[in-house]
C-alpha positions as CSV (number, residue, x, y, z in Angstrom):
1,M,0.0,0.0,0.0
2,A,1.3,3.4,-0.8
3,D,2.5,5.6,2.0
4,T,0.6,8.8,1.8
5,T,1.0,10.1,5.3
6,L,2.6,13.3,4.1
7,P,-0.1,15.6,2.8
8,L,0.1,16.8,-0.8
9,S,0.3,20.4,0.5
10,E,3.8,19.6,1.8
11,L,5.0,18.8,-1.7
12,V,3.3,21.8,-3.2
13,S,4.8,24.1,-0.6
14,W,8.3,22.8,-1.1
15,L,8.1,23.1,-4.9
16,Y,6.7,26.6,-4.5
17,G,9.5,27.7,-2.3
18,M,12.2,26.2,-4.5
19,H,10.8,27.8,-7.7
20,K,10.6,31.1,-5.8
21,A,14.2,30.7,-5.0
22,S,14.9,30.5,-8.7
23,A,15.5,26.7,-8.8
24,S,14.8,24.8,-12.0
25,M,12.1,22.2,-12.4
26,Y,14.6,19.4,-12.1
27,D,16.3,20.9,-9.1
28,A,13.0,21.5,-7.3
29,V,11.8,18.0,-7.9
30,R,15.1,16.4,-7.0
31,S,15.3,18.4,-3.8
32,Y,12.0,17.2,-2.6
33,A,12.6,13.6,-3.6
34,E,15.9,13.5,-1.7
35,N,14.8,15.3,1.4
36,A,11.2,14.2,2.0
37,G,9.7,10.8,2.8
38,G,6.5,9.0,1.8
39,F,4.7,8.1,-1.4
40,Y,5.1,11.4,-3.3
41,A,8.8,11.5,-2.7
42,D,9.2,7.9,-3.8
43,E,7.3,8.6,-7.0
44,L,9.3,11.7,-7.9
45,Q,12.5,9.9,-7.0
46,K,11.8,7.6,-9.9
47,A,11.5,10.5,-12.3
48,V,14.9,11.9,-11.0
49,F,16.6,8.5,-11.5
50,A,15.1,8.3,-15.0
51,T,16.5,11.7,-15.8
52,E,19.9,10.8,-14.4
53,R,20.3,7.4,-15.9
54,S,18.3,7.3,-19.2
55,G,18.9,10.8,-20.4
56,A,15.2,11.7,-20.5
57,D,14.3,15.2,-19.6
58,I,12.6,15.8,-16.3
59,Y,9.3,17.0,-18.0
60,T,9.0,13.6,-19.9
61,A,9.9,11.6,-16.8
62,I,7.3,13.4,-14.6
63,S,4.7,12.9,-17.4
64,Y,5.4,9.2,-17.3
65,I,5.0,9.2,-13.5
66,A,1.7,11.1,-13.8
67,G,0.4,8.5,-16.2
68,C,1.4,5.5,-14.0
69,T,0.5,6.8,-10.5
70,K,-2.6,5.3,-8.8
71,N,-3.2,8.4,-6.6
72,P,-5.8,10.6,-8.4
73,A,-5.0,13.8,-6.4
74,F,-1.3,13.4,-7.2
75,Q,-1.9,12.6,-10.8
76,K,-4.1,15.7,-11.2
77,F,-1.5,17.9,-9.5
78,L,1.4,16.6,-11.8
79,S,-0.7,17.2,-14.9
80,E,-1.6,20.7,-13.9
81,Y,2.0,21.4,-12.8
82,L,3.4,20.2,-16.1
83,T,0.9,22.2,-18.1
84,T,1.8,25.4,-16.2
85,V,5.5,24.8,-16.8
86,K,4.9,24.2,-20.5
87,T,2.7,27.2,-21.1
88,S,4.3,29.8,-18.8
89,G,7.7,28.4,-17.8
90,N,7.2,29.8,-14.3
91,P,4.7,27.8,-12.1
92,E,4.9,30.0,-9.0
93,W,1.5,31.5,-9.4
94,Y,-0.1,28.1,-9.9
95,L,1.7,26.5,-7.0
96,K,0.7,29.3,-4.7
97,K,-2.9,29.0,-5.8
98,K,-2.8,25.2,-5.4
99,L,-1.2,25.4,-2.0
100,D,-4.1,27.7,-0.7
101,E,-6.6,25.3,-2.3
102,L,-5.1,22.2,-0.6
103,R,-4.9,23.8,2.8
104,T,-8.5,24.7,2.6
105,E,-9.3,21.1,1.6
106,E,-7.2,19.8,4.5
107,K,-9.0,22.0,6.9
108,T,-12.4,20.9,5.6
109,A,-11.2,17.2,5.8
110,E,-10.1,17.7,9.4
111,E,-13.4,19.2,10.3
112,K,-15.2,16.2,8.8
113,R,-12.8,13.9,10.7
114,A,-13.6,15.7,13.9
115,S,-17.3,15.3,13.2
116,S,-16.8,11.6,12.6
117,L,-14.9,11.3,15.9
118,S,-17.8,13.0,17.6
119,V,-20.1,10.3,16.3
120,F,-17.8,7.6,17.4
121,A,-17.5,9.2,20.9
122,E,-21.3,9.3,21.2
123,I,-21.5,5.7,20.2
124,F,-18.9,4.7,22.8
125,V,-20.6,6.6,25.5
126,S,-24.0,5.2,24.6
127,V,-22.9,1.5,24.2
128,F,-19.9,1.0,26.4
129,V,-20.7,3.4,29.2
130,A,-24.5,3.8,29.6
131,G,-25.2,0.4,28.0
132,I,-22.7,-1.5,30.1
133,L,-23.8,0.2,33.2
134,F,-27.5,-0.7,32.5
135,A,-26.5,-4.3,31.8
136,V,-24.5,-4.6,35.0
137,I,-27.3,-3.2,37.1
138,V,-29.9,-5.5,35.5
139,F,-27.9,-8.7,35.6
140,L,-26.7,-8.0,39.2
141,I,-30.1,-7.4,40.6
142,L,-31.8,-10.3,38.7
143,G,-28.9,-12.6,39.7
144,I,-29.0,-11.8,43.4
145,I,-32.8,-11.7,43.7
146,S,-33.5,-14.9,41.8
147,G,-30.4,-16.7,43.0
148,G,-29.4,-17.4,39.4
149,S,-26.0,-17.9,37.9
150,P,-23.6,-14.9,37.7
151,L,-22.5,-16.0,34.2
152,P,-24.5,-13.3,32.3
153,L,-22.9,-10.6,34.5
154,G,-19.5,-12.1,34.1
155,A,-19.9,-12.3,30.3
156,V,-20.7,-8.6,30.2
157,V,-17.8,-7.6,32.5
158,Y,-15.0,-10.0,31.4
159,G,-16.1,-10.4,27.7
160,I,-18.2,-7.8,26.1
161,L,-16.6,-4.8,27.9
162,P,-12.9,-5.4,27.1
163,L,-13.3,-7.1,23.8
164,G,-15.9,-4.6,22.6
165,T,-13.6,-1.7,23.5
166,V,-10.7,-3.3,21.6
167,G,-13.0,-3.8,18.6
168,F,-14.2,-0.2,18.9
169,L,-10.7,1.2,19.0
170,L,-9.6,-1.0,16.0
171,A,-12.7,0.2,14.0
172,L,-11.9,3.8,15.0
173,D,-8.3,3.4,13.8
174,I,-9.4,1.9,10.4
175,L,-12.4,4.2,9.7
176,C,-11.0,7.4,11.1
177,P,-7.2,7.1,11.3
178,S,-5.1,9.7,13.1
179,P,-3.0,11.9,10.8
180,E,0.6,11.0,11.2
181,Q,3.5,13.4,11.6
182,P,6.3,11.6,9.9
183,D,9.9,12.6,10.1
184,N,10.8,14.5,6.9
185,R,14.5,13.9,7.2
186,Q,15.3,10.5,5.8
187,G,19.0,9.9,6.3
188,R,19.7,6.8,4.2
189,K,17.1,5.9,1.8
190,T,17.0,2.6,-0.2
191,M,14.3,2.1,-2.8
192,P,13.8,0.3,-6.1
193,T,14.4,2.3,-9.2
194,T,14.6,1.7,-12.9
195,D,17.4,2.1,-15.4
196,K,15.0,3.1,-18.2
197,I,11.7,4.1,-16.9
198,M,10.6,5.2,-20.3
199,G,11.1,1.8,-21.9
200,G,9.1,-1.3,-21.5
201,K,11.8,-3.2,-19.6
202,T,12.7,-2.2,-16.1
203,T,15.6,-3.3,-13.9
204,Q,15.2,-3.0,-10.2
205,K,18.3,-1.7,-8.4
206,S,19.1,-0.3,-5.0
207,H,19.8,3.4,-4.8
208,Q,21.1,5.1,-1.7
209,H,21.1,8.7,-0.8
210,P,24.4,10.1,-2.0
211,A,25.2,11.8,1.4
212,A,25.0,8.5,3.2
213,A,26.7,6.1,0.8
214,P,29.4,4.3,2.8
215,E,31.5,3.7,-0.3
216,E,32.3,7.4,-0.5
217,F,34.3,7.2,2.7
218,T,37.9,5.9,2.9
219,A,38.8,3.1,5.2
220,E,40.3,5.6,7.7
221,E,37.2,7.8,7.6
222,Q,35.0,4.8,8.2
223,T,37.1,3.8,11.2
224,I,36.8,7.3,12.6
225,R,33.1,7.3,12.1
226,K,32.7,3.9,14.0
227,K,34.8,5.3,16.9
228,L,32.6,8.4,17.0
229,E,29.4,6.3,17.0
230,R,30.8,4.3,20.0
231,Y,31.8,7.5,21.7
232,D,28.3,8.9,21.2
233,K,26.8,5.8,22.7
234,H,29.1,6.0,25.7
235,L,28.3,9.7,26.0
236,R,24.5,9.0,26.0
237,T,25.0,6.5,28.8
238,R,27.0,9.0,30.9
239,Q,24.4,11.7,30.3
240,F,21.7,9.3,31.4
241,L,23.5,8.4,34.6
242,H,24.3,12.0,35.3
243,N,20.8,13.3,34.9
244,P,18.3,10.5,34.5
245,A,15.2,12.7,34.8
246,A,16.2,14.8,31.7
247,E,16.9,11.7,29.7
248,L,13.7,10.0,30.8
249,L,11.7,13.0,29.7
250,K,13.2,12.7,26.2
251,K,12.5,8.9,26.1
252,P,9.8,8.0,28.6
253,H,9.7,4.3,27.6
254,L,13.1,4.0,29.4
255,V,11.3,4.4,32.7
256,F,10.1,0.8,32.4
257,V,13.6,-0.3,33.3
258,F,12.8,0.9,36.8
259,S,9.0,0.7,37.0
260,A,8.7,-2.9,35.8
261,P,10.9,-4.4,38.6
262,A,9.2,-2.1,41.1
263,A,5.7,-3.3,39.9
264,A,6.8,-7.0,40.2
265,F,8.1,-6.4,43.7
266,A,4.9,-4.5,44.8
267,G,2.8,-7.3,43.3
268,L,4.6,-9.9,45.4
269,L,4.1,-7.9,48.5
270,L,0.4,-7.4,47.8
271,F,-0.1,-11.0,46.8
272,F,1.3,-12.4,50.0
273,S,-0.5,-9.8,52.2
274,A,-3.4,-11.3,54.1
275,H,-5.3,-8.0,54.1
276,I,-5.4,-7.2,50.4
277,P,-8.0,-9.0,48.2
278,Y,-6.4,-10.7,45.2
279,R,-8.5,-8.8,42.7
280,F,-6.7,-5.6,43.7
281,V,-3.2,-7.0,43.0
282,L,-3.2,-6.9,39.2
283,P,-4.6,-3.3,39.0
284,S,-2.0,-2.2,41.5
285,I,0.8,-3.8,39.5
286,L,-0.4,-2.1,36.3
287,L,-0.5,1.3,38.1
288,V,3.0,1.0,39.5
289,C,4.3,-0.1,36.1
290,F,2.6,2.4,33.8
291,T,2.0,5.5,35.9
292,P,5.6,6.8,35.7
293,Y,5.5,6.3,31.9
294,A,2.1,8.1,31.7
295,V,3.3,11.1,33.7
296,L,6.6,11.4,31.8
297,S,4.8,11.1,28.5
298,L,2.3,13.8,29.5
299,L,5.2,16.1,30.4
300,Q,6.9,15.3,27.1
301,R,3.8,16.0,25.1
302,K,3.2,19.2,26.9
303,K,6.8,20.4,26.3
304,R,6.6,19.4,22.7
305,S,3.2,21.1,22.2
306,E,4.6,24.3,23.6
307,A,7.7,24.1,21.4
308,E,5.5,23.5,18.3
309,A,3.3,26.4,19.2
310,E,6.3,28.7,19.5
311,F,8.1,27.6,16.4
312,P,6.1,29.6,13.8
313,S,6.8,32.8,15.7
314,V,10.5,32.0,15.9
315,C,10.6,31.4,12.2
316,R,8.8,34.8,11.6
317,I,11.4,36.6,13.8
318,I,14.2,35.0,11.8
319,S,12.4,35.9,8.5
320,S,11.8,39.5,9.7
321,A,15.5,39.9,10.7
322,A,16.6,38.5,7.3
323,D,14.4,41.1,5.5
324,R,16.5,43.8,7.3
325,G,19.6,42.4,5.7
326,L,21.1,40.5,8.6
327,P,23.0,37.3,8.0
328,L,21.5,34.0,9.3
329,S,23.7,33.8,12.3
330,K,22.6,37.3,13.4
331,C,18.9,36.4,12.7
332,L,19.3,33.4,15.0
333,A,20.8,35.6,17.7
334,A,17.9,38.0,17.3
335,A,15.4,35.1,17.7
336,A,17.2,33.9,20.8
337,T,17.1,37.4,22.3
338,E,13.4,38.2,21.5
339,N,12.1,34.7,22.4
340,S,11.2,34.1,26.1
341,G,9.5,30.7,25.8
342,V,10.6,27.1,25.9
343,L,12.7,27.5,22.7
344,K,14.9,30.2,24.1
345,K,17.3,27.6,25.6
346,E,17.7,25.7,22.4
347,L,18.1,28.9,20.3
348,T,20.7,30.2,22.8
349,A,22.6,26.8,22.5
350,T,22.5,27.1,18.7
351,V,23.9,30.7,18.8
352,R,26.6,29.6,21.1
353,D,27.4,26.7,18.8
354,I,27.9,29.1,15.9
355,S,30.0,31.5,18.0
356,F,32.3,28.7,18.9
357,G,33.0,28.1,15.2
358,G,30.3,25.8,14.1
359,E,28.9,26.0,10.6
360,V,25.5,27.8,10.6
361,Y,23.4,25.1,8.9
362,Q,25.1,22.3,10.8
363,S,24.2,24.1,14.0
364,L,20.6,24.5,12.7
365,F,20.4,20.7,12.0
366,R,21.5,20.0,15.5
367,F,18.8,22.5,16.7
368,A,16.2,20.6,14.7
369,D,17.3,17.2,15.9
370,R,17.0,18.4,19.5
371,L,13.4,19.6,18.9
372,S,12.6,16.4,17.1
373,F,9.3,17.4,15.5
374,P,8.8,17.4,11.7
375,S,8.2,21.0,11.0
376,A,11.5,22.1,12.5
377,K,13.5,19.5,10.5
378,R,11.6,20.3,7.3
379,T,12.2,24.1,7.7
380,V,16.0,23.6,8.3
381,L,16.2,21.2,5.3
382,F,14.3,23.6,3.2
383,A,16.5,26.6,4.2
384,A,19.6,24.6,3.3
385,E,18.2,23.6,-0.1
386,T,17.0,27.1,-1.1
387,G,20.4,28.5,0.0
388,H,22.0,26.8,-3.0
389,Y,19.8,28.9,-5.4
390,S,19.0,32.1,-3.6
391,G,20.6,34.3,-0.9
392,D,17.1,35.2,0.5
393,V,17.1,33.7,4.0
394,S,13.7,35.2,4.7
395,L,11.9,32.9,2.2
396,P,12.4,29.5,3.7
397,F,11.7,30.6,7.3
398,Q,8.5,32.4,6.3
399,T,7.4,29.3,4.4
400,G,8.3,27.1,7.4
401,A,6.3,29.4,9.7
402,D,3.2,29.2,7.4
403,D,3.5,25.4,7.1
404,A,4.0,24.9,10.8
405,A,1.1,27.2,11.7
406,H,-1.2,25.4,9.3
407,S,-0.3,21.9,10.7
408,L,-0.7,23.2,14.3
409,S,-4.1,24.7,13.6
410,L,-5.3,21.4,12.3
411,R,-4.2,19.5,15.3
412,V,-5.4,22.1,17.8
413,G,-8.8,22.2,16.2
414,Q,-9.3,18.5,16.3
415,K,-8.0,18.2,19.9
416,S,-10.2,21.1,21.2
417,G,-13.3,19.6,19.5
418,M,-12.8,16.3,21.4
419,Q,-12.2,17.7,24.9
420,L,-15.9,17.7,25.6
421,Y,-16.2,14.0,24.9
422,V,-13.2,13.2,27.1
423,L,-14.9,15.1,29.9
424,I,-18.1,13.2,29.3
425,M,-16.2,9.9,29.7
426,Y,-14.8,11.0,33.0
427,I,-18.2,12.1,34.3
428,S,-19.8,8.9,33.1
429,Y,-17.2,6.9,34.9
430,F,-17.7,8.8,38.1
431,V,-21.4,8.0,37.7
432,F,-20.4,4.3,37.4
433,I,-18.5,4.5,40.6
434,F,-21.4,6.2,42.4
435,V,-23.7,3.4,41.2
436,Q,-21.1,0.9,42.6
437,F,-21.3,2.5,46.0
438,I,-25.1,2.4,45.9
439,L,-25.3,-1.2,44.8
440,S,-22.6,-2.5,47.2
441,G,-23.3,-0.3,50.2
442,V,-27.2,-0.3,50.1
443,F,-28.6,-3.0,47.8
444,I,-26.2,-5.9,48.4
445,D,-26.1,-5.3,52.1
446,A,-29.9,-5.2,52.2
447,V,-30.2,-8.5,50.3
448,S,-27.5,-10.1,52.5
449,S,-29.5,-9.1,55.6
450,A,-32.8,-10.4,54.2
451,N,-31.5,-13.5,52.6
452,T,-28.4,-15.0,54.2
453,A,-28.2,-17.8,51.6
454,A,-27.6,-15.4,48.7
455,D,-24.0,-15.4,47.4
456,T,-23.5,-11.7,47.4
457,G,-19.7,-11.9,47.8
458,M,-19.3,-13.2,44.2
459,Y,-21.5,-10.5,42.8
460,L,-19.6,-7.8,44.8
461,G,-16.3,-9.1,43.4
462,I,-17.6,-9.0,39.8
463,L,-19.0,-5.5,40.4
464,T,-15.6,-4.4,41.6
465,D,-13.9,-5.9,38.6
466,A,-16.4,-4.1,36.3
467,V,-15.4,-0.7,37.8
468,L,-11.7,-1.4,37.3
469,I,-12.0,-2.8,33.8
470,H,-14.3,0.0,32.8
471,G,-11.8,2.6,34.0
472,A,-9.0,1.1,31.9
473,C,-11.3,0.8,28.8
474,C,-12.6,4.4,29.1
475,G,-9.1,5.8,29.6
476,L,-7.8,4.1,26.4
477,A,-10.8,5.3,24.4
478,A,-10.4,8.8,25.7
479,G,-6.7,8.9,24.7
480,K,-7.5,7.6,21.3
481,M,-10.3,10.0,20.5
482,S,-8.4,13.0,22.0
483,G,-5.6,12.5,19.4
484,G,-2.9,11.9,21.9
485,G,-2.2,8.3,20.9
486,I,-1.4,5.3,23.0
487,S,0.6,7.3,25.6
488,S,-2.3,9.6,26.2
489,G,-4.6,6.6,26.5
490,I,-2.3,5.1,29.1
491,F,-2.4,8.3,31.1
492,H,-6.2,8.5,31.1
493,A,-6.4,4.8,31.9
494,C,-4.0,5.2,34.9
495,V,-6.1,8.2,36.2
496,L,-9.4,6.3,36.0
497,L,-8.0,3.0,37.1
498,A,-6.4,4.7,40.2
499,T,-9.8,6.4,40.9
500,G,-11.7,3.2,40.5
501,L,-9.2,1.3,42.7
502,A,-9.5,3.8,45.5
503,A,-13.3,3.8,45.3
504,S,-13.5,0.0,45.1
505,A,-11.2,-0.3,48.1
506,A,-13.3,2.1,50.1
507,A,-16.5,0.3,49.1
508,W,-14.9,-3.0,50.1
509,I,-13.9,-1.7,53.5
510,L,-17.1,0.1,54.2
């Protein structure tokens, strides 16, 4: 299946900036093919290879790609792009118009996706919150009063609730997938190409990005590179031991090295404790294991969101300084001085790197690597590429600011639209806990007093499990629908599971 995670507007924006920087059609297409990832870059890479190896001109090679591609939107764009180049020679006006059109379409598509998510959220609340709560109440009351089997209640709690939630999340992922934010910087790229794309016979070969081909390095240089890689690995280990908190914030999954053994130890203590019911052991183990990861992931997402929100303004400061005739190093210094947010530290480090003799674009690449979100890397790559054809430093950073602001507005709009449904899930879960207190503290106690033969202990245990399982399921669904991914779902699940565990322990004691 073709990888189309990068939106078409990314390609159009890149080509528009390259043409505005006076790059030729071949250079603009080659630049995107070598520095971007995904389906569109792979398709254009074939045209570049055909031009380099078969001698075909880039116009003919792209025409062949346009006729072979199975993506209708991409095919339409290539046809219009080629027509504009053929008729006017300068496609800037068309690319600008197409970019505005695609951004409007993406905004509309995101609004439709948010509307679809709202429908899914209402379905989940209706079926897996209100419906499950109603089924639990009915089967529990009928089972206790009639003295029947708890099997129907157990089927709802241990079967329908978890399996139905998993099926719901899978269906949500298939029918309404979350937009990915892929890394635009590829490093080494290996892909099949053709010697003669215009002929009937094709020969598959492996092509590597020229900057990463190992055969271009001498034996001595390769030895030095291996030593540097070992040193970098050793340095990362030392940094982790020196400041574990900072390193864990960058890679929250590393916390499992500590939390998993702690969870196993806590589980053993609780399992052999005579005062803790066995059904509380597994939820406690899960909380000890996953809560540190959930908290660190939340802090990481918050820091990254703040950095992404600030990045467009930083780019505009650099662009504005460049318009006044300042060199790029001075533009970065101005951005570091004027910025007072979370990016100030990274900008200051970049300016210091340059002042110590570092090359400007290499320092910018390190800046983008530290930020580790696609819009920063794409902007730096784009600035480096346009620098070969134009001395206008303002252009790439203004383009990067517009692209980053557009992507940010799409994500913020979808996230804000789903906050209400996340709140509804929390409120509905608290209602579930309140019902548990009523059933366990009033109804079950009354039945036990009136009918001592009734096996209320089993029903009380199943009701407790229902609260805990329901908390985990609601949390995972809330994270998925809020757009935060699996780490956000684990955070919500930990919060609800901890709340349900505390409420269930209180109900058990009382």
